[in-house]
One Martini backbone bead per residue (centre of mass of N, CA, C, O) as a GRO file, in nm:
protein
  163
    1UNK     BB    1   2.633   1.516  -3.081
    2UNK     BB    2   2.883   1.280  -3.164
    3UNK     BB    3   3.184   1.220  -3.056
    4UNK     BB    4   3.486   1.051  -3.048
    5UNK     BB    5   3.440   0.992  -2.721
    6UNK     BB    6   3.102   0.945  -2.691
    7UNK     BB    7   2.979   1.206  -2.657
    8UNK     BB    8   2.716   1.442  -2.598
    9UNK     BB    9   2.602   1.727  -2.781
   10UNK     BB   10   2.471   2.030  -2.803
   11UNK     BB   11   2.269   2.181  -3.050
   12UNK     BB   12   2.083   2.414  -3.226
   13UNK     BB   13   2.045   2.177  -3.431
   14UNK     BB   14   1.872   1.916  -3.477
   15UNK     BB   15   1.890   1.614  -3.571
   16UNK     BB   16   1.716   1.404  -3.769
   17UNK     BB   17   1.845   1.190  -3.583
   18UNK     BB   18   1.902   1.038  -3.312
   19UNK     BB   19   2.132   0.939  -3.117
   20UNK     BB   20   2.310   0.654  -3.045
   21UNK     BB   21   2.289   0.494  -2.722
   22UNK     BB   22   2.406   0.232  -2.523
   23UNK     BB   23   2.443   0.425  -2.263
   24UNK     BB   24   2.297   0.633  -2.040
   25UNK     BB   25   2.571   0.743  -1.906
   26UNK     BB   26   2.660   0.916  -2.170
   27UNK     BB   27   2.469   1.118  -2.085
   28UNK     BB   28   2.391   1.410  -2.001
   29UNK     BB   29   2.196   1.509  -1.753
   30UNK     BB   30   1.952   1.630  -1.909
   31UNK     BB   31   1.912   1.367  -2.084
   32UNK     BB   32   1.863   1.166  -1.858
   33UNK     BB   33   1.610   1.290  -1.748
   34UNK     BB   34   1.439   1.254  -2.001
   35UNK     BB   35   1.469   0.956  -2.032
   36UNK     BB   36   1.355   0.884  -1.747
   37UNK     BB   37   1.081   1.017  -1.796
   38UNK     BB   38   0.991   0.844  -2.033
   39UNK     BB   39   1.011   0.567  -1.903
   40UNK     BB   40   0.818   0.626  -1.659
   41UNK     BB   41   0.567   0.706  -1.833
   42UNK     BB   42   0.530   0.438  -1.972
   43UNK     BB   43   0.471   0.267  -1.719
   44UNK     BB   44   0.217   0.480  -1.637
   45UNK     BB   45   0.049   0.557  -1.893
   46UNK     BB   46   0.203   0.806  -2.030
   47UNK     BB   47   0.148   1.065  -2.279
   48UNK     BB   48   0.255   1.248  -2.531
   49UNK     BB   49   0.124   1.573  -2.670
   50UNK     BB   50   0.395   1.755  -2.658
   51UNK     BB   51   0.682   1.935  -2.816
   52UNK     BB   52   1.004   2.052  -2.774
   53UNK     BB   53   1.332   2.079  -2.751
   54UNK     BB   54   1.296   2.128  -2.399
   55UNK     BB   55   0.985   2.014  -2.395
   56UNK     BB   56   0.715   1.838  -2.221
   57UNK     BB   57   0.383   1.703  -2.264
   58UNK     BB   58   0.166   1.533  -2.036
   59UNK     BB   59  -0.079   1.253  -2.017
   60UNK     BB   60  -0.316   1.071  -1.901
   61UNK     BB   61  -0.490   0.814  -1.935
   62UNK     BB   62  -0.806   0.713  -1.866
   63UNK     BB   63  -0.732   0.441  -1.743
   64UNK     BB   64  -0.529   0.552  -1.530
   65UNK     BB   65  -0.720   0.748  -1.385
   66UNK     BB   66  -0.911   0.527  -1.290
   67UNK     BB   67  -0.705   0.355  -1.135
   68UNK     BB   68  -0.612   0.572  -0.934
   69UNK     BB   69  -0.900   0.619  -0.812
   70UNK     BB   70  -0.982   0.296  -0.748
   71UNK     BB   71  -0.720   0.217  -0.611
   72UNK     BB   72  -0.638   0.008  -0.326
   73UNK     BB   73  -0.501  -0.141  -0.076
   74UNK     BB   74  -0.450  -0.462   0.025
   75UNK     BB   75  -0.630  -0.692   0.245
   76UNK     BB   76  -0.615  -0.988   0.473
   77UNK     BB   77  -0.854  -1.205   0.654
   78UNK     BB   78  -0.893  -1.486   0.857
   79UNK     BB   79  -1.210  -1.623   0.970
   80UNK     BB   80  -1.113  -1.757   1.208
   81UNK     BB   81  -0.796  -1.780   1.332
   82UNK     BB   82  -0.909  -2.010   1.530
   83UNK     BB   83  -1.015  -2.353   1.486
   84UNK     BB   84  -1.203  -2.598   1.678
   85UNK     BB   85  -1.260  -2.935   1.568
   86UNK     BB   86  -1.437  -3.211   1.539
   87UNK     BB   87  -1.448  -3.501   1.423
   88UNK     BB   88  -1.714  -3.478   1.171
   89UNK     BB   89  -1.736  -3.192   1.151
   90UNK     BB   90  -1.752  -2.844   1.080
   91UNK     BB   91  -1.595  -2.578   0.871
   92UNK     BB   92  -1.542  -2.212   0.858
   93UNK     BB   93  -1.398  -1.971   0.632
   94UNK     BB   94  -1.321  -1.616   0.615
   95UNK     BB   95  -1.247  -1.368   0.370
   96UNK     BB   96  -1.126  -1.055   0.469
   97UNK     BB   97  -1.147  -0.752   0.282
   98UNK     BB   98  -0.941  -0.482   0.163
   99UNK     BB   99  -0.985  -0.294  -0.098
  100UNK     BB  100  -0.916  -0.193  -0.447
  101UNK     BB  101  -0.942  -0.439  -0.642
  102UNK     BB  102  -1.076  -0.766  -0.626
  103UNK     BB  103  -0.997  -1.020  -0.838
  104UNK     BB  104  -0.858  -1.243  -0.654
  105UNK     BB  105  -0.930  -1.565  -0.482
  106UNK     BB  106  -0.722  -1.781  -0.295
  107UNK     BB  107  -0.692  -2.112  -0.176
  108UNK     BB  108  -0.509  -2.262   0.103
  109UNK     BB  109  -0.323  -2.560   0.234
  110UNK     BB  110  -0.018  -2.566   0.335
  111UNK     BB  111   0.054  -2.434   0.034
  112UNK     BB  112  -0.192  -2.567  -0.103
  113UNK     BB  113  -0.428  -2.604  -0.317
  114UNK     BB  114  -0.779  -2.557  -0.289
  115UNK     BB  115  -1.029  -2.793  -0.362
  116UNK     BB  116  -1.314  -2.892  -0.468
  117UNK     BB  117  -1.535  -3.136  -0.307
  118UNK     BB  118  -1.706  -3.348  -0.104
  119UNK     BB  119  -1.590  -3.161   0.161
  120UNK     BB  120  -1.530  -2.900  -0.030
  121UNK     BB  121  -1.647  -2.565  -0.019
  122UNK     BB  122  -1.765  -2.266  -0.222
  123UNK     BB  123  -2.012  -2.045  -0.167
  124UNK     BB  124  -1.778  -1.842  -0.205
  125UNK     BB  125  -1.481  -1.689  -0.272
  126UNK     BB  126  -1.462  -1.603   0.065
  127UNK     BB  127  -1.544  -1.920   0.116
  128UNK     BB  128  -1.481  -2.202   0.330
  129UNK     BB  129  -1.609  -2.548   0.346
  130UNK     BB  130  -1.608  -2.813   0.588
  131UNK     BB  131  -1.689  -3.148   0.586
  132UNK     BB  132  -1.603  -3.391   0.778
  133UNK     BB  133  -1.369  -3.371   0.958
  134UNK     BB  134  -1.032  -3.452   0.948
  135UNK     BB  135  -0.710  -3.496   1.044
  136UNK     BB  136  -0.582  -3.375   0.768
  137UNK     BB  137  -0.723  -3.080   0.805
  138UNK     BB  138  -0.517  -2.984   0.971
  139UNK     BB  139  -0.407  -2.634   0.975
  140UNK     BB  140  -0.334  -2.403   0.725
  141UNK     BB  141  -0.519  -2.121   0.610
  142UNK     BB  142  -0.532  -1.951   0.293
  143UNK     BB  143  -0.568  -1.616   0.162
  144UNK     BB  144  -0.549  -1.484  -0.168
  145UNK     BB  145  -0.508  -1.150  -0.287
  146UNK     BB  146  -0.573  -0.967  -0.609
  147UNK     BB  147  -0.418  -0.754  -0.851
  148UNK     BB  148  -0.235  -0.551  -1.068
  149UNK     BB  149  -0.096  -0.396  -0.790
  150UNK     BB  150  -0.177  -0.620  -0.566
  151UNK     BB  151  -0.117  -0.813  -0.253
  152UNK     BB  152  -0.260  -1.062  -0.022
  153UNK     BB  153  -0.267  -1.225   0.313
  154UNK     BB  154  -0.437  -1.484   0.503
  155UNK     BB  155  -0.457  -1.658   0.824
  156UNK     BB  156  -0.540  -1.991   0.955
  157UNK     BB  157  -0.641  -2.232   1.210
  158UNK     BB  158  -0.680  -2.586   1.229
  159UNK     BB  159  -0.811  -2.770   1.487
  160UNK     BB  160  -0.851  -3.037   1.710
  161UNK     BB  161  -1.043  -3.166   1.925
  162UNK     BB  162  -0.846  -3.261   2.210
  163UNK     BB  163  -0.533  -3.138   2.131
   0.00000   0.00000   0.00000
């Protein structure tokens, strides 16, 4: 029950509705731990299945169990790391990834999104191919990989032959 000084006290019979507390710091330590546990389990997609006055039983949803089993940290590397190409020739970069699942792969050049066009092709989502390389094609190529849990990037440089 809430007393006149704003603190919460434990009683042998629980009130019909829980007391409203505007700041978690007003709760005594055992109640703060329970509140923290409930908040953390909600973020982790864990749901209560039973409770008594002083204990709770939780289980993970099947979706969360599958995600925990299947997800692993992502990493990305663009190969070759440095590619020197003569003007008018072609260049290809491969985004090599580890981890699972890889949901998206996005390519950028010098921090700007790279789009398919007459000279830029994406034979697959992890490969970018440039035909008829021009002077303004030199620079840094990045591959960004992500899923709901993680993201990573790899970079490589395109230089022009003779420079």
